[in-house]
N, C-alpha and C positions, 0 to 999 in steps of 0.2 A: 504494500500500500504506500502511496505517496500523496502528499497534499500540500497545498500552498494557498495563501490568501493574496488577493490582488484587488485593487480598486479599478472599477470600470470607468474609463475616462473619455470614451468616444461620445460625440455630441448627443446621440439619442439612446445611449445605454444599449441594452440588448433587446431592442424592439425588432420589428419584422425583418428588415434586410440583414442587419448584423446578426440577429438570432439565427436566421436561415444559414448564413455563412458559417457560424459556429457549429450548428447542428450538422451541416455537411462535412465539416472537418472531423467531428466526433463519430459520425456514423460508421466509417470503416474500421475504427479502432476496436481491437479485440478485448480490451480491458473494460471493466465497468467504470462508469464515470458518474459522479454525483456533483451537483452544484448546490452549495448551501448559501442562501441569501436570507439573513435574518432567521426566521422560524421555518422558512421553506426549504425543502430538499427536493431537487428535481433531477431527472435524467435528461441531459442536454442533447441526447440523440433524437429526441422529439422536439421539434421547433415549438409546438403548442405548449408542451410542458415548460420549456425554457421561457417562453413569453409569459406564462402564467405566474412566474416568479416576480414579475414586475421590476426588473433590474434596470434602474435608471443611472444616468451619469453620476459619478461620485459614490456609488454603492460598493461596499467591500463585499466580495464573495470569496468563498473557499471552494477550491476545486479538489476533489478527491478522486484518485484513480486507483483501481485495484485489479490485479491480474497481470496478464501478459503485457510486457513493455510499459508498465505503469509509469516509471520514472521518465522515460523518453516521451511518452504521450503527454504527460503533465507539462513538460517543457514546451512542447509544440503548442499546447492550448494557452499557456501563459504568454508565449511569444505572439500568438494571434491576438490576444486581448491587448497586449502592449502596443501592437501595431494598429489598433483601432478597428480591426475587422473590415478593412477597406473604407472606413469612414474617417479615420483620423480624430484628432482632438479639436475642441473649440472652446 
């Protein structure tokens, strides 16, 4: 298991387009992935579940990966969020 906390800083948080990009990134990963945002725990392989967490700009989330390639996949996901998921920061 690997986990890390990160603050989402792209302008619209994890709403439709960036959430879709993040889900597409997660979908082929063989490990289990959980996003913790406040009291909510969601599977980001589902864009609807990810959007239901209501993650806006400035929200701290925890990404938890368990299973095959957990450490490597965690880093990929952290890098994607740091990169703004194609949206950048504002």
